[in-house]
N, CA, C and O atoms as a Maestro MAE file, in Angstrom:
{
 s_m_m2io_version
 :::
 2.0.0
}

f_m_ct {
 s_m_title
 :::
 protein
 m_atom[312] {
  # First column is atom index #
  i_m_mmod_type
  r_m_x_coord
  r_m_y_coord
  r_m_z_coord
  i_m_residue_number
  s_m_chain_name
  s_m_pdb_residue_name
  s_m_pdb_atom_name
  i_m_atomic_number
  :::
  1 25 -29.646 -14.190 46.956 1 A "UNK " " N  " 7
  2 3 -29.518 -13.617 45.664 1 A "UNK " " CA " 6
  3 2 -28.081 -13.810 45.160 1 A "UNK " " C  " 6
  4 15 -27.084 -13.835 45.881 1 A "UNK " " O  " 8
  5 25 -28.109 -13.947 43.780 2 A "UNK " " N  " 7
  6 3 -26.701 -14.113 43.171 2 A "UNK " " CA " 6
  7 2 -26.318 -12.871 42.480 2 A "UNK " " C  " 6
  8 15 -27.190 -12.085 42.110 2 A "UNK " " O  " 8
  9 25 -25.078 -12.648 42.285 3 A "UNK " " N  " 7
  10 3 -24.614 -11.502 41.580 3 A "UNK " " CA " 6
  11 2 -24.056 -12.074 40.349 3 A "UNK " " C  " 6
  12 15 -23.465 -13.154 40.365 3 A "UNK " " O  " 8
  13 25 -24.253 -11.276 39.120 4 A "UNK " " N  " 7
  14 3 -23.689 -11.730 37.913 4 A "UNK " " CA " 6
  15 2 -22.806 -10.517 37.446 4 A "UNK " " C  " 6
  16 15 -23.121 -9.355 37.705 4 A "UNK " " O  " 8
  17 25 -21.789 -10.829 36.811 5 A "UNK " " N  " 7
  18 3 -20.959 -9.804 36.210 5 A "UNK " " CA " 6
  19 2 -21.384 -9.351 34.865 5 A "UNK " " C  " 6
  20 15 -21.584 -10.221 34.017 5 A "UNK " " O  " 8
  21 25 -21.525 -8.280 34.601 6 A "UNK " " N  " 7
  22 3 -22.032 -7.761 33.313 6 A "UNK " " CA " 6
  23 2 -20.872 -7.009 32.461 6 A "UNK " " C  " 6
  24 15 -20.362 -5.990 32.927 6 A "UNK " " O  " 8
  25 25 -20.519 -7.455 31.377 7 A "UNK " " N  " 7
  26 3 -19.491 -6.745 30.622 7 A "UNK " " CA " 6
  27 2 -20.173 -5.941 29.552 7 A "UNK " " C  " 6
  28 15 -20.771 -6.501 28.633 7 A "UNK " " O  " 8
  29 25 -20.095 -4.713 29.654 8 A "UNK " " N  " 7
  30 3 -20.803 -3.816 28.677 8 A "UNK " " CA " 6
  31 2 -19.784 -3.415 27.661 8 A "UNK " " C  " 6
  32 15 -18.787 -2.792 28.025 8 A "UNK " " O  " 8
  33 25 -19.974 -3.737 26.405 9 A "UNK " " N  " 7
  34 3 -19.108 -3.292 25.320 9 A "UNK " " CA " 6
  35 2 -19.870 -2.639 24.226 9 A "UNK " " C  " 6
  36 15 -21.052 -2.910 24.018 9 A "UNK " " O  " 8
  37 25 -19.172 -1.747 23.501 10 A "UNK " " N  " 7
  38 3 -19.864 -0.974 22.510 10 A "UNK " " CA " 6
  39 2 -20.169 -2.019 21.344 10 A "UNK " " C  " 6
  40 15 -19.354 -2.916 21.129 10 A "UNK " " O  " 8
  41 25 -21.278 -1.917 20.628 11 A "UNK " " N  " 7
  42 3 -21.631 -2.757 19.479 11 A "UNK " " CA " 6
  43 2 -20.909 -2.193 18.370 11 A "UNK " " C  " 6
  44 15 -21.045 -1.014 18.044 11 A "UNK " " O  " 8
  45 25 -20.122 -3.024 17.761 12 A "UNK " " N  " 7
  46 3 -19.496 -2.684 16.516 12 A "UNK " " CA " 6
  47 2 -19.714 -3.709 15.450 12 A "UNK " " C  " 6
  48 15 -19.970 -4.880 15.731 12 A "UNK " " O  " 8
  49 25 -19.607 -3.236 14.147 13 A "UNK " " N  " 7
  50 3 -19.906 -4.132 13.059 13 A "UNK " " CA " 6
  51 2 -18.932 -3.984 12.113 13 A "UNK " " C  " 6
  52 15 -18.513 -2.852 11.873 13 A "UNK " " O  " 8
  53 25 -18.447 -5.050 11.465 14 A "UNK " " N  " 7
  54 3 -17.601 -4.862 10.251 14 A "UNK " " CA " 6
  55 2 -18.357 -4.906 9.081 14 A "UNK " " C  " 6
  56 15 -19.002 -5.928 8.850 14 A "UNK " " O  " 8
  57 25 -18.390 -3.866 8.222 15 A "UNK " " N  " 7
  58 3 -19.038 -3.816 7.029 15 A "UNK " " CA " 6
  59 2 -18.140 -3.797 5.789 15 A "UNK " " C  " 6
  60 15 -16.918 -3.708 5.906 15 A "UNK " " O  " 8
  61 25 -18.720 -3.878 4.656 16 A "UNK " " N  " 7
  62 3 -17.907 -3.766 3.420 16 A "UNK " " CA " 6
  63 2 -17.175 -2.437 3.199 16 A "UNK " " C  " 6
  64 15 -16.430 -2.302 2.228 16 A "UNK " " O  " 8
  65 25 -17.373 -1.474 4.070 17 A "UNK " " N  " 7
  66 3 -16.777 -0.197 4.012 17 A "UNK " " CA " 6
  67 2 -17.672 0.741 3.204 17 A "UNK " " C  " 6
  68 15 -17.246 1.869 2.955 17 A "UNK " " O  " 8
  69 25 -18.758 0.401 2.820 18 A "UNK " " N  " 7
  70 3 -19.669 1.222 1.987 18 A "UNK " " CA " 6
  71 2 -20.667 2.062 2.957 18 A "UNK " " C  " 6
  72 15 -21.864 2.163 2.688 18 A "UNK " " O  " 8
  73 25 -20.158 2.577 3.953 19 A "UNK " " N  " 7
  74 3 -20.927 3.214 4.894 19 A "UNK " " CA " 6
  75 2 -21.430 4.492 4.379 19 A "UNK " " C  " 6
  76 15 -22.360 5.063 4.948 19 A "UNK " " O  " 8
  77 25 -20.841 4.993 3.283 20 A "UNK " " N  " 7
  78 3 -21.355 6.442 2.872 20 A "UNK " " CA " 6
  79 2 -22.537 6.074 1.804 20 A "UNK " " C  " 6
  80 15 -23.286 6.986 1.454 20 A "UNK " " O  " 8
  81 25 -22.708 4.859 1.319 21 A "UNK " " N  " 7
  82 3 -23.807 4.588 0.427 21 A "UNK " " CA " 6
  83 2 -23.988 5.316 -0.694 21 A "UNK " " C  " 6
  84 15 -25.050 5.894 -0.926 21 A "UNK " " O  " 8
  85 25 -22.882 5.350 -1.542 22 A "UNK " " N  " 7
  86 3 -22.901 6.136 -2.834 22 A "UNK " " CA " 6
  87 2 -22.469 5.121 -3.914 22 A "UNK " " C  " 6
  88 15 -21.837 4.097 -3.654 22 A "UNK " " O  " 8
  89 25 -22.851 5.480 -5.101 23 A "UNK " " N  " 7
  90 3 -22.382 4.720 -6.183 23 A "UNK " " CA " 6
  91 2 -21.027 5.441 -6.787 23 A "UNK " " C  " 6
  92 15 -20.993 6.671 -6.794 23 A "UNK " " O  " 8
  93 25 -20.071 4.793 -7.220 24 A "UNK " " N  " 7
  94 3 -18.856 5.431 -7.581 24 A "UNK " " CA " 6
  95 2 -18.578 4.993 -9.155 24 A "UNK " " C  " 6
  96 15 -19.028 3.956 -9.643 24 A "UNK " " O  " 8
  97 25 -17.827 5.877 -9.813 25 A "UNK " " N  " 7
  98 3 -17.231 5.532 -11.059 25 A "UNK " " CA " 6
  99 2 -15.992 4.798 -10.922 25 A "UNK " " C  " 6
  100 15 -15.025 5.250 -10.308 25 A "UNK " " O  " 8
  101 25 -16.018 3.533 -11.559 26 A "UNK " " N  " 7
  102 3 -14.818 2.691 -11.691 26 A "UNK " " CA " 6
  103 2 -14.558 2.343 -13.040 26 A "UNK " " C  " 6
  104 15 -15.515 2.376 -13.814 26 A "UNK " " O  " 8
  105 25 -13.323 1.979 -13.511 27 A "UNK " " N  " 7
  106 3 -13.062 1.501 -14.812 27 A "UNK " " CA " 6
  107 2 -13.781 0.102 -14.970 27 A "UNK " " C  " 6
  108 15 -13.815 -0.739 -14.072 27 A "UNK " " O  " 8
  109 25 -14.345 -0.044 -16.201 28 A "UNK " " N  " 7
  110 3 -15.256 -1.053 -16.553 28 A "UNK " " CA " 6
  111 2 -14.315 -2.520 -16.376 28 A "UNK " " C  " 6
  112 15 -14.793 -3.495 -15.798 28 A "UNK " " O  " 8
  113 25 -13.164 -2.522 -16.855 29 A "UNK " " N  " 7
  114 3 -12.369 -3.710 -16.768 29 A "UNK " " CA " 6
  115 2 -12.140 -4.063 -15.206 29 A "UNK " " C  " 6
  116 15 -12.075 -5.224 -14.801 29 A "UNK " " O  " 8
  117 25 -12.036 -3.032 -14.459 30 A "UNK " " N  " 7
  118 3 -11.849 -3.324 -13.046 30 A "UNK " " CA " 6
  119 2 -13.227 -3.981 -12.298 30 A "UNK " " C  " 6
  120 15 -13.150 -4.869 -11.449 30 A "UNK " " O  " 8
  121 25 -14.333 -3.459 -12.706 31 A "UNK " " N  " 7
  122 3 -15.581 -3.884 -12.295 31 A "UNK " " CA " 6
  123 2 -15.707 -5.430 -12.772 31 A "UNK " " C  " 6
  124 15 -16.117 -6.252 -11.952 31 A "UNK " " O  " 8
  125 25 -15.395 -5.799 -13.954 32 A "UNK " " N  " 7
  126 3 -15.533 -7.065 -14.514 32 A "UNK " " CA " 6
  127 2 -14.603 -8.006 -13.574 32 A "UNK " " C  " 6
  128 15 -15.039 -9.057 -13.104 32 A "UNK " " O  " 8
  129 25 -13.410 -7.582 -13.364 33 A "UNK " " N  " 7
  130 3 -12.468 -8.374 -12.647 33 A "UNK " " CA " 6
  131 2 -12.910 -8.554 -11.212 33 A "UNK " " C  " 6
  132 15 -12.781 -9.649 -10.664 33 A "UNK " " O  " 8
  133 25 -13.408 -7.551 -10.614 34 A "UNK " " N  " 7
  134 3 -13.987 -7.611 -9.180 34 A "UNK " " CA " 6
  135 2 -15.168 -8.627 -9.127 34 A "UNK " " C  " 6
  136 15 -15.261 -9.463 -8.229 34 A "UNK " " O  " 8
  137 25 -16.000 -8.511 -10.073 35 A "UNK " " N  " 7
  138 3 -17.169 -9.542 -10.133 35 A "UNK " " CA " 6
  139 2 -16.644 -10.989 -10.294 35 A "UNK " " C  " 6
  140 15 -17.145 -11.895 -9.628 35 A "UNK " " O  " 8
  141 25 -15.727 -11.195 -11.094 36 A "UNK " " N  " 7
  142 3 -15.168 -12.587 -11.318 36 A "UNK " " CA " 6
  143 2 -14.357 -13.063 -10.246 36 A "UNK " " C  " 6
  144 15 -14.569 -14.166 -9.742 36 A "UNK " " O  " 8
  145 25 -13.334 -12.218 -9.819 37 A "UNK " " N  " 7
  146 3 -12.286 -12.619 -8.824 37 A "UNK " " CA " 6
  147 2 -12.576 -12.226 -7.424 37 A "UNK " " C  " 6
  148 15 -12.024 -12.773 -6.470 37 A "UNK " " O  " 8
  149 25 -13.463 -11.257 -7.305 38 A "UNK " " N  " 7
  150 3 -13.760 -10.836 -5.862 38 A "UNK " " CA " 6
  151 2 -12.756 -9.809 -5.369 38 A "UNK " " C  " 6
  152 15 -12.693 -9.603 -4.157 38 A "UNK " " O  " 8
  153 25 -11.967 -9.149 -6.204 39 A "UNK " " N  " 7
  154 3 -10.840 -8.257 -5.792 39 A "UNK " " CA " 6
  155 2 -11.433 -6.741 -5.569 39 A "UNK " " C  " 6
  156 15 -12.481 -6.389 -6.111 39 A "UNK " " O  " 8
  157 25 -10.750 -5.977 -4.815 40 A "UNK " " N  " 7
  158 3 -11.249 -4.626 -4.609 40 A "UNK " " CA " 6
  159 2 -11.060 -3.708 -5.833 40 A "UNK " " C  " 6
  160 15 -10.123 -3.901 -6.609 40 A "UNK " " O  " 8
  161 25 -11.906 -2.756 -6.000 41 A "UNK " " N  " 7
  162 3 -11.639 -1.763 -7.027 41 A "UNK " " CA " 6
  163 2 -11.357 -0.460 -6.434 41 A "UNK " " C  " 6
  164 15 -11.595 -0.236 -5.247 41 A "UNK " " O  " 8
  165 25 -10.823 0.466 -7.282 42 A "UNK " " N  " 7
  166 3 -10.743 1.914 -6.742 42 A "UNK " " CA " 6
  167 2 -11.508 2.860 -7.696 42 A "UNK " " C  " 6
  168 15 -11.305 2.959 -8.906 42 A "UNK " " O  " 8
  169 25 -12.368 3.503 -7.006 43 A "UNK " " N  " 7
  170 3 -13.142 4.549 -7.737 43 A "UNK " " CA " 6
  171 2 -12.326 5.840 -8.054 43 A "UNK " " C  " 6
  172 15 -11.301 6.091 -7.420 43 A "UNK " " O  " 8
  173 25 -12.799 6.668 -9.057 44 A "UNK " " N  " 7
  174 3 -12.247 7.848 -9.299 44 A "UNK " " CA " 6
  175 2 -11.833 8.685 -8.170 44 A "UNK " " C  " 6
  176 15 -10.752 9.272 -8.146 44 A "UNK " " O  " 8
  177 25 -12.801 8.736 -7.133 45 A "UNK " " N  " 7
  178 3 -12.468 9.542 -5.954 45 A "UNK " " CA " 6
  179 2 -11.430 9.041 -5.014 45 A "UNK " " C  " 6
  180 15 -10.993 9.717 -4.083 45 A "UNK " " O  " 8
  181 25 -11.026 7.744 -5.316 46 A "UNK " " N  " 7
  182 3 -9.967 7.082 -4.423 46 A "UNK " " CA " 6
  183 2 -10.553 6.059 -3.486 46 A "UNK " " C  " 6
  184 15 -9.786 5.355 -2.828 46 A "UNK " " O  " 8
  185 25 -11.929 5.920 -3.373 47 A "UNK " " N  " 7
  186 3 -12.422 4.859 -2.570 47 A "UNK " " CA " 6
  187 2 -12.049 3.595 -3.072 47 A "UNK " " C  " 6
  188 15 -12.066 3.368 -4.282 47 A "UNK " " O  " 8
  189 25 -11.639 2.571 -2.051 48 A "UNK " " N  " 7
  190 3 -11.422 1.296 -2.394 48 A "UNK " " CA " 6
  191 2 -12.295 0.328 -1.742 48 A "UNK " " C  " 6
  192 15 -12.449 0.374 -0.521 48 A "UNK " " O  " 8
  193 25 -12.905 -0.587 -2.498 49 A "UNK " " N  " 7
  194 3 -13.832 -1.559 -1.773 49 A "UNK " " CA " 6
  195 2 -14.016 -2.703 -2.661 49 A "UNK " " C  " 6
  196 15 -13.485 -2.682 -3.771 49 A "UNK " " O  " 8
  197 25 -14.719 -3.705 -2.277 50 A "UNK " " N  " 7
  198 3 -15.151 -4.904 -3.202 50 A "UNK " " CA " 6
  199 2 -16.713 -4.599 -3.338 50 A "UNK " " C  " 6
  200 15 -17.525 -4.578 -2.412 50 A "UNK " " O  " 8
  201 25 -16.933 -4.391 -4.548 51 A "UNK " " N  " 7
  202 3 -18.336 -4.039 -4.968 51 A "UNK " " CA " 6
  203 2 -19.332 -5.345 -4.801 51 A "UNK " " C  " 6
  204 15 -18.977 -6.431 -5.260 51 A "UNK " " O  " 8
  205 25 -20.452 -5.205 -4.200 52 A "UNK " " N  " 7
  206 3 -21.292 -6.239 -4.042 52 A "UNK " " CA " 6
  207 2 -22.726 -5.745 -3.909 52 A "UNK " " C  " 6
  208 15 -23.578 -6.537 -3.507 52 A "UNK " " O  " 8
  209 25 -23.036 -4.561 -4.199 53 A "UNK " " N  " 7
  210 3 -24.420 -4.080 -4.152 53 A "UNK " " CA " 6
  211 2 -24.799 -3.539 -5.532 53 A "UNK " " C  " 6
  212 15 -23.957 -3.328 -6.405 53 A "UNK " " O  " 8
  213 25 -26.105 -3.325 -5.681 54 A "UNK " " N  " 7
  214 3 -26.580 -2.794 -6.868 54 A "UNK " " CA " 6
  215 2 -26.343 -1.105 -6.791 54 A "UNK " " C  " 6
  216 15 -26.908 -0.402 -5.954 54 A "UNK " " O  " 8
  217 25 -25.512 -0.651 -7.702 55 A "UNK " " N  " 7
  218 3 -25.238 0.788 -7.699 55 A "UNK " " CA " 6
  219 2 -26.257 1.633 -7.967 55 A "UNK " " C  " 6
  220 15 -26.199 2.798 -7.573 55 A "UNK " " O  " 8
  221 25 -27.389 1.133 -8.716 56 A "UNK " " N  " 7
  222 3 -28.468 1.910 -9.073 56 A "UNK " " CA " 6
  223 2 -29.391 2.325 -7.882 56 A "UNK " " C  " 6
  224 15 -30.246 3.205 -7.979 56 A "UNK " " O  " 8
  225 25 -29.147 1.642 -6.805 57 A "UNK " " N  " 7
  226 3 -29.957 1.980 -5.576 57 A "UNK " " CA " 6
  227 2 -29.454 3.184 -4.704 57 A "UNK " " C  " 6
  228 15 -30.074 3.609 -3.729 57 A "UNK " " O  " 8
  229 25 -28.314 3.664 -5.141 58 A "UNK " " N  " 7
  230 3 -27.549 4.846 -4.470 58 A "UNK " " CA " 6
  231 2 -27.322 6.026 -5.347 58 A "UNK " " C  " 6
  232 15 -27.285 5.900 -6.571 58 A "UNK " " O  " 8
  233 25 -27.164 7.208 -4.730 59 A "UNK " " N  " 7
  234 3 -26.829 8.297 -5.490 59 A "UNK " " CA " 6
  235 2 -25.399 8.289 -5.986 59 A "UNK " " C  " 6
  236 15 -24.586 7.601 -5.367 59 A "UNK " " O  " 8
  237 25 -25.017 8.978 -7.030 60 A "UNK " " N  " 7
  238 3 -23.562 8.881 -7.399 60 A "UNK " " CA " 6
  239 2 -22.755 9.910 -6.506 60 A "UNK " " C  " 6
  240 15 -23.208 10.989 -6.123 60 A "UNK " " O  " 8
  241 25 -21.538 9.434 -6.241 61 A "UNK " " N  " 7
  242 3 -20.519 10.178 -5.377 61 A "UNK " " CA " 6
  243 2 -20.284 11.561 -6.084 61 A "UNK " " C  " 6
  244 15 -20.021 11.550 -7.286 61 A "UNK " " O  " 8
  245 25 -20.358 12.648 -5.463 62 A "UNK " " N  " 7
  246 3 -20.233 13.957 -6.000 62 A "UNK " " CA " 6
  247 2 -18.726 14.105 -6.494 62 A "UNK " " C  " 6
  248 15 -18.502 14.708 -7.543 62 A "UNK " " O  " 8
  249 25 -17.782 13.602 -5.805 63 A "UNK " " N  " 7
  250 3 -16.414 13.686 -6.241 63 A "UNK " " CA " 6
  251 2 -16.195 12.887 -7.536 63 A "UNK " " C  " 6
  252 15 -15.570 13.382 -8.474 63 A "UNK " " O  " 8
  253 25 -16.709 11.655 -7.584 64 A "UNK " " N  " 7
  254 3 -16.629 10.861 -8.852 64 A "UNK " " CA " 6
  255 2 -17.299 11.585 -10.023 64 A "UNK " " C  " 6
  256 15 -16.767 11.612 -11.133 64 A "UNK " " O  " 8
  257 25 -18.436 12.154 -9.771 65 A "UNK " " N  " 7
  258 3 -19.213 12.920 -10.814 65 A "UNK " " CA " 6
  259 2 -18.349 14.071 -11.380 65 A "UNK " " C  " 6
  260 15 -18.227 14.245 -12.593 65 A "UNK " " O  " 8
  261 25 -17.710 14.911 -10.375 66 A "UNK " " N  " 7
  262 3 -16.891 15.952 -10.819 66 A "UNK " " CA " 6
  263 2 -15.603 15.522 -11.720 66 A "UNK " " C  " 6
  264 15 -15.283 16.102 -12.757 66 A "UNK " " O  " 8
  265 25 -14.975 14.505 -11.203 67 A "UNK " " N  " 7
  266 3 -13.983 13.889 -11.965 67 A "UNK " " CA " 6
  267 2 -14.369 13.393 -13.249 67 A "UNK " " C  " 6
  268 15 -13.631 13.607 -14.212 67 A "UNK " " O  " 8
  269 25 -15.453 12.747 -13.382 68 A "UNK " " N  " 7
  270 3 -15.900 12.212 -14.593 68 A "UNK " " CA " 6
  271 2 -16.202 13.345 -15.606 68 A "UNK " " C  " 6
  272 15 -15.779 13.271 -16.760 68 A "UNK " " O  " 8
  273 25 -16.941 14.397 -15.166 69 A "UNK " " N  " 7
  274 3 -17.168 15.468 -16.035 69 A "UNK " " CA " 6
  275 2 -15.924 16.121 -16.643 69 A "UNK " " C  " 6
  276 15 -15.977 16.527 -17.803 69 A "UNK " " O  " 8
  277 25 -14.812 16.241 -15.920 70 A "UNK " " N  " 7
  278 3 -13.552 16.752 -16.485 70 A "UNK " " CA " 6
  279 2 -13.053 15.736 -17.615 70 A "UNK " " C  " 6
  280 15 -12.612 16.104 -18.703 70 A "UNK " " O  " 8
  281 25 -13.175 14.484 -17.229 71 A "UNK " " N  " 7
  282 3 -12.688 13.430 -18.143 71 A "UNK " " CA " 6
  283 2 -13.492 13.533 -19.490 71 A "UNK " " C  " 6
  284 15 -12.898 13.535 -20.569 71 A "UNK " " O  " 8
  285 25 -14.774 13.613 -19.402 72 A "UNK " " N  " 7
  286 3 -15.677 13.723 -20.592 72 A "UNK " " CA " 6
  287 2 -15.353 14.966 -21.342 72 A "UNK " " C  " 6
  288 15 -15.472 14.948 -22.568 72 A "UNK " " O  " 8
  289 25 -14.951 16.057 -20.725 73 A "UNK " " N  " 7
  290 3 -14.609 17.270 -21.449 73 A "UNK " " CA " 6
  291 2 -13.194 17.142 -22.076 73 A "UNK " " C  " 6
  292 15 -12.755 18.085 -22.734 73 A "UNK " " O  " 8
  293 25 -12.500 16.072 -21.907 74 A "UNK " " N  " 7
  294 3 -11.288 16.018 -22.414 74 A "UNK " " CA " 6
  295 2 -10.127 16.312 -21.653 74 A "UNK " " C  " 6
  296 15 -8.996 16.285 -22.139 74 A "UNK " " O  " 8
  297 25 -10.395 16.609 -20.399 75 A "UNK " " N  " 7
  298 3 -9.334 17.149 -19.461 75 A "UNK " " CA " 6
  299 2 -8.682 16.179 -18.637 75 A "UNK " " C  " 6
  300 15 -7.809 16.518 -17.838 75 A "UNK " " O  " 8
  301 25 -9.104 14.825 -18.801 76 A "UNK " " N  " 7
  302 3 -8.521 13.776 -18.103 76 A "UNK " " CA " 6
  303 2 -7.189 13.336 -18.604 76 A "UNK " " C  " 6
  304 15 -6.885 13.525 -19.782 76 A "UNK " " O  " 8
  305 25 -6.345 12.731 -17.724 77 A "UNK " " N  " 7
  306 3 -4.961 12.177 -18.160 77 A "UNK " " CA " 6
  307 2 -5.118 10.832 -18.665 77 A "UNK " " C  " 6
  308 15 -5.981 10.102 -18.178 77 A "UNK " " O  " 8
  309 25 -4.365 10.439 -19.593 78 A "UNK " " N  " 7
  310 3 -4.491 9.052 -20.257 78 A "UNK " " CA " 6
  311 2 -3.320 8.185 -19.638 78 A "UNK " " C  " 6
  312 15 -3.169 7.014 -19.985 78 A "UNK " " O  " 8
  :::
 }
 m_bond[311] {
  # First column is bond index #
  i_m_from
  i_m_to
  i_m_order
  :::
  1 1 2 1
  2 2 3 1
  3 3 4 2
  4 3 5 1
  5 5 6 1
  6 6 7 1
  7 7 8 2
  8 7 9 1
  9 9 10 1
  10 10 11 1
  11 11 12 2
  12 11 13 1
  13 13 14 1
  14 14 15 1
  15 15 16 2
  16 15 17 1
  17 17 18 1
  18 18 19 1
  19 19 20 2
  20 19 21 1
  21 21 22 1
  22 22 23 1
  23 23 24 2
  24 23 25 1
  25 25 26 1
  26 26 27 1
  27 27 28 2
  28 27 29 1
  29 29 30 1
  30 30 31 1
  31 31 32 2
  32 31 33 1
  33 33 34 1
  34 34 35 1
  35 35 36 2
  36 35 37 1
  37 37 38 1
  38 38 39 1
  39 39 40 2
  40 39 41 1
  41 41 42 1
  42 42 43 1
  43 43 44 2
  44 43 45 1
  45 45 46 1
  46 46 47 1
  47 47 48 2
  48 47 49 1
  49 49 50 1
  50 50 51 1
  51 51 52 2
  52 51 53 1
  53 53 54 1
  54 54 55 1
  55 55 56 2
  56 55 57 1
  57 57 58 1
  58 58 59 1
  59 59 60 2
  60 59 61 1
  61 61 62 1
  62 62 63 1
  63 63 64 2
  64 63 65 1
  65 65 66 1
  66 66 67 1
  67 67 68 2
  68 67 69 1
  69 69 70 1
  70 70 71 1
  71 71 72 2
  72 71 73 1
  73 73 74 1
  74 74 75 1
  75 75 76 2
  76 75 77 1
  77 77 78 1
  78 78 79 1
  79 79 80 2
  80 79 81 1
  81 81 82 1
  82 82 83 1
  83 83 84 2
  84 83 85 1
  85 85 86 1
  86 86 87 1
  87 87 88 2
  88 87 89 1
  89 89 90 1
  90 90 91 1
  91 91 92 2
  92 91 93 1
  93 93 94 1
  94 94 95 1
  95 95 96 2
  96 95 97 1
  97 97 98 1
  98 98 99 1
  99 99 100 2
  100 99 101 1
  101 101 102 1
  102 102 103 1
  103 103 104 2
  104 103 105 1
  105 105 106 1
  106 106 107 1
  107 107 108 2
  108 107 109 1
  109 109 110 1
  110 110 111 1
  111 111 112 2
  112 111 113 1
  113 113 114 1
  114 114 115 1
  115 115 116 2
  116 115 117 1
  117 117 118 1
  118 118 119 1
  119 119 120 2
  120 119 121 1
  121 121 122 1
  122 122 123 1
  123 123 124 2
  124 123 125 1
  125 125 126 1
  126 126 127 1
  127 127 128 2
  128 127 129 1
  129 129 130 1
  130 130 131 1
  131 131 132 2
  132 131 133 1
  133 133 134 1
  134 134 135 1
  135 135 136 2
  136 135 137 1
  137 137 138 1
  138 138 139 1
  139 139 140 2
  140 139 141 1
  141 141 142 1
  142 142 143 1
  143 143 144 2
  144 143 145 1
  145 145 146 1
  146 146 147 1
  147 147 148 2
  148 147 149 1
  149 149 150 1
  150 150 151 1
  151 151 152 2
  152 151 153 1
  153 153 154 1
  154 154 155 1
  155 155 156 2
  156 155 157 1
  157 157 158 1
  158 158 159 1
  159 159 160 2
  160 159 161 1
  161 161 162 1
  162 162 163 1
  163 163 164 2
  164 163 165 1
  165 165 166 1
  166 166 167 1
  167 167 168 2
  168 167 169 1
  169 169 170 1
  170 170 171 1
  171 171 172 2
  172 171 173 1
  173 173 174 1
  174 174 175 1
  175 175 176 2
  176 175 177 1
  177 177 178 1
  178 178 179 1
  179 179 180 2
  180 179 181 1
  181 181 182 1
  182 182 183 1
  183 183 184 2
  184 183 185 1
  185 185 186 1
  186 186 187 1
  187 187 188 2
  188 187 189 1
  189 189 190 1
  190 190 191 1
  191 191 192 2
  192 191 193 1
  193 193 194 1
  194 194 195 1
  195 195 196 2
  196 195 197 1
  197 197 198 1
  198 198 199 1
  199 199 200 2
  200 199 201 1
  201 201 202 1
  202 202 203 1
  203 203 204 2
  204 203 205 1
  205 205 206 1
  206 206 207 1
  207 207 208 2
  208 207 209 1
  209 209 210 1
  210 210 211 1
  211 211 212 2
  212 211 213 1
  213 213 214 1
  214 214 215 1
  215 215 216 2
  216 215 217 1
  217 217 218 1
  218 218 219 1
  219 219 220 2
  220 219 221 1
  221 221 222 1
  222 222 223 1
  223 223 224 2
  224 223 225 1
  225 225 226 1
  226 226 227 1
  227 227 228 2
  228 227 229 1
  229 229 230 1
  230 230 231 1
  231 231 232 2
  232 231 233 1
  233 233 234 1
  234 234 235 1
  235 235 236 2
  236 235 237 1
  237 237 238 1
  238 238 239 1
  239 239 240 2
  240 239 241 1
  241 241 242 1
  242 242 243 1
  243 243 244 2
  244 243 245 1
  245 245 246 1
  246 246 247 1
  247 247 248 2
  248 247 249 1
  249 249 250 1
  250 250 251 1
  251 251 252 2
  252 251 253 1
  253 253 254 1
  254 254 255 1
  255 255 256 2
  256 255 257 1
  257 257 258 1
  258 258 259 1
  259 259 260 2
  260 259 261 1
  261 261 262 1
  262 262 263 1
  263 263 264 2
  264 263 265 1
  265 265 266 1
  266 266 267 1
  267 267 268 2
  268 267 269 1
  269 269 270 1
  270 270 271 1
  271 271 272 2
  272 271 273 1
  273 273 274 1
  274 274 275 1
  275 275 276 2
  276 275 277 1
  277 277 278 1
  278 278 279 1
  279 279 280 2
  280 279 281 1
  281 281 282 1
  282 282 283 1
  283 283 284 2
  284 283 285 1
  285 285 286 1
  286 286 287 1
  287 287 288 2
  288 287 289 1
  289 289 290 1
  290 290 291 1
  291 291 292 2
  292 291 293 1
  293 293 294 1
  294 294 295 1
  295 295 296 2
  296 295 297 1
  297 297 298 1
  298 298 299 1
  299 299 300 2
  300 299 301 1
  301 301 302 1
  302 302 303 1
  303 303 304 2
  304 303 305 1
  305 305 306 1
  306 306 307 1
  307 307 308 2
  308 307 309 1
  309 309 310 1
  310 310 311 1
  311 311 312 2
  :::
 }
}
């Protein structure tokens, strides 16, 4: 019989950071730039990522929704 060493390691994956799977509100100009240049964007809620998925497939982030509601009512800062 032969013995073999087994190295057991946890399985990890590097993802795009969108583990929460929500759509987020981002400035239109930032989305355009991200699509052209591949740079990260920052959502109203503070999440930073490089968008590469169809946002219509996911529910909207509740924090982004709340912030957008305030902006639409005229309570946002310019």
